[in-house]
Each structure stands twice: as C-alpha cells, then as structure tokens.
N, C-alpha and C positions, 0 to 999 in steps of 0.2 A: 538444801541451798543449791547444789549442783543442778538438780532437776529444774528449779526455778530459773536459774541463770540460762540453762539450755533452752528454755521456753521464752526467753526475752524479758523476764521480769527483773526489775531493780530490787536488790535485797539489802536489808540491814540486819545485822546479827547482834543480839544482846549477849555479851560475853563478860563473864566474871574476870576481874583483874588477874587472878591467879590461874585461870583455866589453861589447860593444854590446848594449844591452837594448831597442832599439826594437821588436823582435818580441814582447816580453812585457810592455811597459808597459801598465798598465791591466787586466791579467788577474788574476782572482781566484785567486792561487796563493801558496804560501809560497816564500820565497827562502832557499836555503842557500848561503853564500859558500864556495867551495872550488875545488879543481883536481884533475883526475884524476891528475896526477903528484905530488900531495901527499897521501900516504896518511892523514896525521893529520887531514885536513879531511873525510874521507869518512864516518866513523861517525855524526857528528851529522846529516849530510844524510840518512842512511838510517833514523835513529831513528824508530820508529813507523810505518814504511811496510810495506805488504803486498807490493808489487810494485816492480820496477825496470825501466825502459826505458833501456837503455844505447845512446843514439843518437849521442852526441858523437864527433867525429873531426876530424882535420886533413884536410880534403878539398881538396887542391891537387896540381897536377901539377909544382910546382917550389917549392923552398924554399932560402933562402940556406944554411941548415944542415939537411941532410936528417935528422940525428939527432932533430930536434924532431918530425918526423912519426912516427918510431918510438916516441918517448917518449909522445906523445899516444895513438897508435893501439894500440900493443902493450902497453907498460908501463902506460898508463892503463887499458886493459881488464883486465889482470891485477889492478891495484889495486882497481878498483871491484867486480870479481867476488869477490875475496877478502874485501872488506868486506861484500858481500852475504851471503856464507857465514857470516861471524861474526855478522851481524845477524839471521840466520834468515829472510831474505826468502823468501816463499812461491813466487814465480815471477819469472823474469827473461826479458825479451825483448831479445836482443842484435841490434843493427842492423849487418849486414855489408854486402856489396856484390855485385852480379852479377859484378864483375870477379874475384872469388875463385874462380869456378866454371869447370870445364872446359867448353869449347864447341867444336864442330867448326869454326866460323869461316867456313864456306863458304856460309852462308845457311840451313843446316839448324838448326832451333831446338834449343838445348840443353835438357836435362831438369833441370839443377840438382842432380844427385845426387852429383857428385864434386867435391872440391876440387882446384884447380890446384896445381902446384908453384910456390911463390913465386919461385924462381929463374928460372922461365920467363916471368914477368910483366914488362911494361915499367913502369919508374918506381917510386919509393919509396912512393907512395900505395897502389898496387895490391899491392905486395909486403907492405906493413905490414898491410893489411886481411886478406890471406890468412893471415899469421902470427897475427894477432889472433883470427880465426875458429877457426883450429886450436887455439889455446890456450883459447878459450872452450868448445869442445867437450870438451877434456880436463878442464876444471874441471867441466863438466856430468857427465862420467863418474865424477868423484870425488864427486859427490853434490849439486851445485847444480842445482835445478830450472830448466832453461834451454831456451829455444826460439830458433832463429836465423831471422831474416828477411833476405832479400837483395833490396833494391829494385833495379830496373833503372835507367831514366833518368827521374827524377821531374820533372814540369813543373807550374808553378803559381805562386801568389803567395807573398809573404814571403821571397823569396830576396834577402836584404839584401846579401850580399857583392858581386856575385852569385857563386854557385858556377860551376865550369866548365860545368855544364849550362845554367844561366841565362845565362851569357856568350854561348853560341851564339845565343840569342834576341836578347839586347841588341845584340850586334855586327851581326846581320842587320838589325835594325830601324834601326840607326844607319848603315847603308850600308857596313859594314866587312867584308862577306863577298862579295868579287868572284868567288870560285870555290869549288868544293867537292871533297871526296874521295869516291871510290866506296866507301862504307862503310854499315853499317846498325846500328840501335839498336832496343832495345825501349823504348817510351815509355809512361808511365803518369801519370795525374793524381796529384799529390802528396797530395791529400786522400784518395784511395783508398789510398795507401800508409799514411797515418796510420790509416785505418780498419783496414788489414791488420795493423798493429802491435797494435791493441787486440783484434782478433779472435784474433791469435796468443796474446795473454795469456789470453784467455777460453777458447779452444778448442784451441790448438796442442799437439801431442804433444811431450813432453819429449825433447830430443836430436834433434828433427827440424829440417829446413831448409825454408823456404817462399820461393819466388821471387815477389816482389811486382811484377808488371808487367802489361802489357796488350797493346799492338799493336806488331808489328814493322814498321819503316819504314826505308827508305834515308835518308841525310842529305839527298839531293836532294828526296825526297818531303816531308820535314819543311819544307824551304824553300818548296816549292810550296804546302803548307798555309798557311804564313805569308804567302805572296804573295796567296792568295785572301782572307785576312783583312785585309790592310793595303794592298794595291795596290802594294807594293814588289816589284819584279821579282826573282824567284829567280835566282841566278847560273846561267849556262849553261855556264861553263868548268869542265871536269872536270880537276883537276890530277893528273898522274901521281904515284904514291906516291914515286918516287925524287926528284922535284922538291920535294915537300913535306918529305921527310926532309932534303934538302940545305938548304932554307931554315930548317928547325928547328935544325939543327946550327949554322948561322951565327948565328941569332938567340940561341940559348942561349949561344954563346961570347961574343958581343958584349954583349948586354943582361944575361944571367945571370952570365957570368964576369967581364967587364971592368967593366961598369956596376953590377953587383950589384942589378939590377932584374928584376922578373918578366918573362920573355920573352913576346912577343906570340904566338909559336908554340911552345908547350911540346913538347919532343921526345917526352916520354912519351905525350902525347895523340896525336901523329901515329903513333907506333909502335902504339898501341892500335887505331888506325883501320885497321890492316892486315887485321883480321878483322871479319866481320859478327857482331855480338853479339846474335843473335836467341835468344829463349827461349820455351819452352812453359810458360805460367804457370797452367795449368788446375788444378794441385794446390792452390794457394792459393784458387782460386775454389771448387773442389768441397769441400775439407775445411774451410776457414775461412769461406766465404761472402764472400770479398773482392769488393767492387763493381768494376765495369768501366765507369766513366764514359767516354763517347767522348772520345778524346784531343783532338779539336778544341775541346771545352769547356775542357780544361786549358790549351791554347794561348791561348784567349780570356782566361782568368783571368790568365795570366802577362803577356800583353800589357797588359791593363788595369792591373795592379798596377805594372808597370815604368813605364808611362806616367804614372800618377797620382803616382808617387814620384820622378819626374824623371830616370829612367835613360835615356830615349830622347827624341829630338827629335820634334816633331810631324810626322806624315806626312799626305799628302792624303787626303781622303775619297773613297772609290770607290763608285760606284753602277753596277750592271749589271742589266739586266732580263732576264727569261726564265730558262731552265734554267741551273743552275750559277751563280746570282747571287752576287756577291761582297759582302762587307760589311766595314766597318772598325770596330774596337773603339774606343769613345770613353771 
C-alpha cells in the first residue's frame, strides 16, 4: 500500500473487523470492512476499483484447526477472484509463494515454471498456497485477467506478527538461535517485492508467473550477515536433520497437541528445510524491471524496525576498523 500511494495510486484495503491495523494507521487509503471467507462482504470492497492485489493469506506453519488455513487461502482466493470477475476488474495480481513451485532442492536454482504437487509439500500452508495458485490460474483461463507473483523470502520492515520469515531474524537477535540447519533460501528486500507487484500489474503478461526474489543464501550465511551487522555471534553448531525432525515431532506433540500452543519448532518448517530453495529470478528483473536492492540493506531495515518497535533486546555496539568493518544498526 505504501508503494502504491508513493506512485500516486488511490488505494482501498479490505480489512477484517478484528484485524491489527498498526501497519495502515495514518495512511491515505479507503477502508472496506470484510473477510475473504464472507463472499457477501466483497462486492462493496471492489466497487469502483480498476485493479486488485490479492495479497492476503494465513501465513503460518501451524494452526490449532488447519481447516482455517484452507478457508483463508483456498476458499478465500476463490471468493475474491469470483467477486473480481463479477465486478469487471481490469487486472488482478495474485500473490502466491515460492513454495508452490517445483525446485531441484540440491542447490540448483529453480526456474519457477512448474507448479508442485500439493500432496508432496510439507505442511498445510504450502499445500493450501499450491491449491490456491492452481485455482487462480484456472479462473484466469476462464477469463479473469490475472498475473501470478511468487515472492521468495521477503526481508524488511512492518512485519508485525512477525511472520515465520521475520521470526528467524527476531529469534537470532534475541539469542534464541543456538544452532542452524544446512539449508538455503532465496532472500529479497520486501520493498522490492512490493515494487514487483506493481510492475506485474503494469507490465505482467496475463496468465504468467513471476518469481520475485534476489539472492540465494544458506541459512548460515544469513546468520553471518546478521553477525556482521549486530556483533551477535552466528551459531556454529550445525544440527543434523534427523535431530531437528525429532525435536520438532516432540515439540509439536507437547506444545501443539497437549498444550494447544504454537510449537517453537514447527514440523512443517523443518521438513521444508530438507531442500535448498534457490531460484533464478532474472525473468522478473528482465520482463518487469523488478529492482534488486542488496539484501544487506533489507536486513538493516528489518533490524532497525524490529528494534524500534520493541521486538528485540538491545545488543552491544560493535566497532571494527579496516577491511570488512562491522556496524550495528541503531
């Protein structure tokens, strides 16, 4: 929304009545109260709009009732896209996920051209997003002018919850990452992802998919980047996958099953880490002109925002002279 406002677009936001609105307080936007799972609330939200960005999703690796994830991500997508068809929306950008895409998983970057089989994916979030993207493309073939974007691992400010991605940073900064798994991610500045959405609306070819990402990094490399910025030591212990899976099973049984609380080690997240999720994102760069901000800047902005908003405890200021100087974000 901030990127759209900065580019001179008028914006209306579909907001649930009970939603946390800290991220949109003070923005020059219209508010439409409604819910993706309430079809009757959607026509008024779309009235008078030329385009739709369907960004909303239940982004979590665990839920007390997994059906809620599918209701939001699959049924909600069907509802809003059906309403867009009836409203005559000129173009839709649907936000999917890199997790829906086939990937070698061995460190070879995926090209983002083929959808995964949802049954092969770990966890209800990934399965639901795959089913939702499949349905979105079906509706596109039926006549809705739609483009799909698949963000990789967005890093940056305004991560209120925080999301599972933001939690990696918050937990590291709070000293809760004593070890790491040997896995890899594609990392991207969240503001570049926002720009990629708008470019997909302006330039994206209908029925096409664009992977919005930037740089492939191992999880340990990510922690080393954070160490350089904060002075907090990156974990040196590499946990074997079998050990992490065992801990996740126990945690999900005790906290998730018995205590009905979110597990500290979501099993779906550990299973996803079995593969390196690297991607070649040049198509979005070449066709759309998506920016590629250095990911170090994205981490800087995320650290600053989390710190300013009370998510992390203060950490010591680091100064080093000479080549490879470190700095701390204040």
